N, CA, C and O atoms as a GROMACS GRO file, in nm:
protein
  212
    1MET      N    1  -2.482  -1.066  -1.346
    1MET     CA    2  -2.400  -0.955  -1.386
    1MET      C    3  -2.299  -1.000  -1.491
    1MET      O    4  -2.282  -0.932  -1.593
    2TYR      N    5  -2.232  -1.112  -1.468
    2TYR     CA    6  -2.132  -1.157  -1.564
    2TYR      C    7  -2.196  -1.197  -1.696
    2TYR      O    8  -2.139  -1.175  -1.803
    3GLY      N    9  -2.313  -1.254  -1.689
    3GLY     CA   10  -2.386  -1.288  -1.810
    3GLY      C   11  -2.424  -1.164  -1.890
    3GLY      O   12  -2.418  -1.165  -2.013
    4TRP      N   13  -2.463  -1.059  -1.821
    4TRP     CA   14  -2.499  -0.934  -1.888
    4TRP      C   15  -2.377  -0.877  -1.960
    4TRP      O   16  -2.386  -0.834  -2.075
    5ILE      N   17  -2.261  -0.876  -1.892
    5ILE     CA   18  -2.138  -0.826  -1.954
    5ILE      C   19  -2.103  -0.912  -2.074
    5ILE      O   20  -2.068  -0.859  -2.180
    6TRP      N   21  -2.111  -1.044  -2.059
    6TRP     CA   22  -2.075  -1.135  -2.169
    6TRP      C   23  -2.164  -1.113  -2.291
    6TRP      O   24  -2.115  -1.112  -2.404
    7ARG      N   25  -2.293  -1.094  -2.268
    7ARG     CA   26  -2.385  -1.074  -2.380
    7ARG      C   27  -2.363  -0.941  -2.451
    7ARG      O   28  -2.392  -0.930  -2.570
    8HIS      N   29  -2.312  -0.842  -2.382
    8HIS     CA   30  -2.294  -0.710  -2.442
    8HIS      C   31  -2.156  -0.689  -2.503
    8HIS      O   32  -2.133  -0.585  -2.565
    9LEU      N   33  -2.066  -0.782  -2.488
    9LEU     CA   34  -1.935  -0.770  -2.552
    9LEU      C   35  -1.948  -0.812  -2.698
    9LEU      O   36  -2.020  -0.906  -2.729
   10PRO      N   37  -1.877  -0.743  -2.788
   10PRO     CA   38  -1.886  -0.778  -2.930
   10PRO      C   39  -1.796  -0.896  -2.964
   10PRO      O   40  -1.703  -0.928  -2.890
   11GLY      N   41  -1.824  -0.961  -3.077
   11GLY     CA   42  -1.737  -1.066  -3.130
   11GLY      C   43  -1.779  -1.205  -3.091
   11GLY      O   44  -1.882  -1.226  -3.026
   12ASN      N   45  -1.695  -1.300  -3.133
   12ASN     CA   46  -1.723  -1.441  -3.100
   12ASN      C   47  -1.666  -1.472  -2.962
   12ASN      O   48  -1.624  -1.381  -2.890
   13ALA      N   49  -1.666  -1.599  -2.925
   13ALA     CA   50  -1.626  -1.637  -2.789
   13ALA      C   51  -1.481  -1.601  -2.758
   13ALA      O   52  -1.451  -1.558  -2.647
   14TRP      N   53  -1.391  -1.617  -2.855
   14TRP     CA   54  -1.249  -1.585  -2.831
   14TRP      C   55  -1.228  -1.436  -2.810
   14TRP      O   56  -1.152  -1.395  -2.723
   15VAL      N   57  -1.295  -1.355  -2.889
   15VAL     CA   58  -1.284  -1.210  -2.874
   15VAL      C   59  -1.343  -1.166  -2.741
   15VAL      O   60  -1.287  -1.082  -2.672
   16ARG      N   61  -1.456  -1.224  -2.705
   16ARG     CA   62  -1.519  -1.192  -2.577
   16ARG      C   63  -1.430  -1.232  -2.460
   16ARG      O   64  -1.421  -1.161  -2.361
   17ALA      N   65  -1.364  -1.347  -2.472
   17ALA     CA   66  -1.274  -1.392  -2.366
   17ALA      C   67  -1.157  -1.295  -2.350
   17ALA      O   68  -1.119  -1.262  -2.238
   18LEU      N   69  -1.099  -1.250  -2.461
   18LEU     CA   70  -0.989  -1.155  -2.454
   18LEU      C   71  -1.035  -1.020  -2.398
   18LEU      O   72  -0.964  -0.960  -2.317
   19LEU      N   73  -1.152  -0.975  -2.439
   19LEU     CA   74  -1.205  -0.851  -2.384
   19LEU      C   75  -1.235  -0.863  -2.235
   19LEU      O   76  -1.212  -0.770  -2.158
   20SER      N   77  -1.288  -0.978  -2.195
   20SER     CA   78  -1.315  -1.002  -2.053
   20SER      C   79  -1.186  -1.000  -1.972
   20SER      O   80  -1.180  -0.942  -1.864
   21LEU      N   81  -1.082  -1.064  -2.026
   21LEU     CA   82  -0.953  -1.062  -1.958
   21LEU      C   83  -0.899  -0.920  -1.947
   21LEU      O   84  -0.846  -0.882  -1.843
   22GLY      N   85  -0.913  -0.842  -2.052
   22GLY     CA   86  -0.872  -0.702  -2.049
   22GLY      C   87  -0.949  -0.621  -1.946
   22GLY      O   88  -0.892  -0.536  -1.877
   23LEU      N   89  -1.078  -0.647  -1.934
   23LEU     CA   90  -1.159  -0.578  -1.834
   23LEU      C   91  -1.114  -0.613  -1.692
   23LEU      O   92  -1.109  -0.527  -1.605
   24VAL      N   93  -1.083  -0.740  -1.670
   24VAL     CA   94  -1.036  -0.783  -1.538
   24VAL      C   95  -0.903  -0.717  -1.506
   24VAL      O   96  -0.883  -0.668  -1.395
   25VAL      N   97  -0.810  -0.715  -1.602
   25VAL     CA   98  -0.679  -0.654  -1.580
   25VAL      C   99  -0.696  -0.504  -1.553
   25VAL      O  100  -0.631  -0.451  -1.463
   26ALA      N  101  -0.781  -0.437  -1.628
   26ALA     CA  102  -0.803  -0.294  -1.607
   26ALA      C  103  -0.864  -0.268  -1.470
   26ALA      O  104  -0.827  -0.171  -1.403
   27THR      N  105  -0.957  -0.351  -1.426
   27THR     CA  106  -1.019  -0.334  -1.296
   27THR      C  107  -0.918  -0.352  -1.184
   27THR      O  108  -0.915  -0.273  -1.090
   28VAL      N  109  -0.834  -0.454  -1.193
   28VAL     CA  110  -0.732  -0.478  -1.091
   28VAL      C  111  -0.632  -0.362  -1.088
   28VAL      O  112  -0.591  -0.318  -0.981
   29TYR      N  113  -0.594  -0.312  -1.205
   29TYR     CA  114  -0.502  -0.198  -1.213
   29TYR      C  115  -0.561  -0.076  -1.143
   29TYR      O  116  -0.493  -0.011  -1.063
   30VAL      N  117  -0.686  -0.044  -1.172
   30VAL     CA  118  -0.750   0.072  -1.111
   30VAL      C  119  -0.761   0.055  -0.960
   30VAL      O  120  -0.739   0.151  -0.885
   31LEU      N  121  -0.794  -0.066  -0.915
   31LEU     CA  122  -0.803  -0.089  -0.771
   31LEU      C  123  -0.669  -0.068  -0.702
   31LEU      O  124  -0.663   0.002  -0.601
   32PHE      N  125  -0.561  -0.126  -0.756
   32PHE     CA  126  -0.431  -0.116  -0.691
   32PHE      C  127  -0.369   0.022  -0.705
   32PHE      O  128  -0.295   0.064  -0.615
   33GLN      N  129  -0.395   0.095  -0.811
   33GLN     CA  130  -0.333   0.224  -0.832
   33GLN      C  131  -0.409   0.340  -0.766
   33GLN      O  132  -0.347   0.438  -0.724
   34TYR      N  133  -0.541   0.330  -0.757
   34TYR     CA  134  -0.619   0.444  -0.711
   34TYR      C  135  -0.706   0.415  -0.589
   34TYR      O  136  -0.704   0.492  -0.493
   35VAL      N  137  -0.780   0.306  -0.590
   35VAL     CA  138  -0.878   0.282  -0.484
   35VAL      C  139  -0.810   0.239  -0.354
   35VAL      O  140  -0.838   0.296  -0.249
   36PHE      N  141  -0.722   0.139  -0.358
   36PHE     CA  142  -0.658   0.091  -0.236
   36PHE      C  143  -0.570   0.196  -0.170
   36PHE      O  144  -0.575   0.210  -0.048
   37PRO      N  145  -0.488   0.273  -0.245
   37PRO     CA  146  -0.411   0.379  -0.178
   37PRO      C  147  -0.499   0.488  -0.116
   37PRO      O  148  -0.464   0.544  -0.012
   38TRP      N  149  -0.612   0.516  -0.177
   38TRP     CA  150  -0.703   0.615  -0.121
   38TRP      C  151  -0.766   0.563   0.008
   38TRP      O  152  -0.782   0.639   0.104
   39ALA      N  153  -0.802   0.434   0.012
   39ALA     CA  154  -0.872   0.378   0.127
   39ALA      C  155  -0.778   0.338   0.241
   39ALA      O  156  -0.824   0.323   0.354
   40GLU      N  157  -0.650   0.321   0.214
   40GLU     CA  158  -0.557   0.271   0.316
   40GLU      C  159  -0.551   0.359   0.440
   40GLU      O  160  -0.552   0.304   0.550
   41PRO      N  161  -0.545   0.492   0.432
   41PRO     CA  162  -0.544   0.571   0.556
   41PRO      C  163  -0.673   0.563   0.635
   41PRO      O  164  -0.674   0.592   0.755
   42LEU      N  165  -0.780   0.525   0.572
   42LEU     CA  166  -0.909   0.516   0.641
   42LEU      C  167  -0.927   0.386   0.718
   42LEU      O  168  -1.019   0.376   0.799
   43LEU      N  169  -0.842   0.287   0.694
   43LEU     CA  170  -0.855   0.157   0.758
   43LEU      C  171  -0.776   0.154   0.889
   43LEU      O  172  -0.670   0.216   0.898
   44PRO      N  173  -0.825   0.083   0.989
   44PRO     CA  174  -0.762   0.086   1.122
   44PRO      C  175  -0.650  -0.016   1.142
   44PRO      O  176  -0.638  -0.072   1.251
   45PHE      N  177  -0.567  -0.043   1.040
   45PHE     CA  178  -0.463  -0.145   1.054
   45PHE      C  179  -0.348  -0.098   1.142
   45PHE      O  180  -0.278  -0.182   1.199
   46ASN      N  181  -0.325   0.032   1.153
   46ASN     CA  182  -0.214   0.082   1.233
   46ASN      C  183  -0.255   0.118   1.374
   46ASN      O  184  -0.172   0.167   1.452
   47ASP      N  185  -0.380   0.095   1.410
   47ASP     CA  186  -0.426   0.124   1.546
   47ASP      C  187  -0.403   0.001   1.633
   47ASP      O  188  -0.494  -0.080   1.652
   48VAL      N  189  -0.283  -0.012   1.685
   48VAL     CA  190  -0.248  -0.128   1.768
   48VAL      C  191  -0.284  -0.098   1.911
   48VAL      O  192  -0.251   0.009   1.963
   49THR      N  193  -0.351  -0.191   1.976
   49THR     CA  194  -0.393  -0.171   2.114
   49THR      C  195  -0.322  -0.264   2.210
   49THR      O  196  -0.359  -0.268   2.327
   50VAL      N  197  -0.223  -0.339   2.166
   50VAL     CA  198  -0.151  -0.431   2.253
   50VAL      C  199  -0.036  -0.355   2.318
   50VAL      O  200   0.043  -0.291   2.249
   51ASP      N  201  -0.027  -0.361   2.452
   51ASP     CA  202   0.078  -0.294   2.526
   51ASP      C  203   0.181  -0.395   2.573
   51ASP      O  204   0.148  -0.510   2.600
   52ASN      N  205   0.307  -0.352   2.584
   52ASN     CA  206   0.412  -0.435   2.642
   52ASN      C  207   0.404  -0.422   2.794
   52ASN      O  208   0.414  -0.312   2.848
   53GLN      N  209   0.386  -0.534   2.863
   53GLN     CA  210   0.375  -0.529   3.008
   53GLN      C  211   0.483  -0.611   3.074
   53GLN      O  212   0.489  -0.618   3.196
   0.00000   0.00000   0.00000
């Protein structure tokens, strides 16, 4: 997959490296801003089953 992306990016190695870095930054941004907040209520992290005895 990474090889396919690398081959399809335009420019020489430096331009491809900068574009790859931009793609990674954009992906992380989208995950933290949209995907993780959407999925957080669906995850069972707040379902605590430990009782105080």
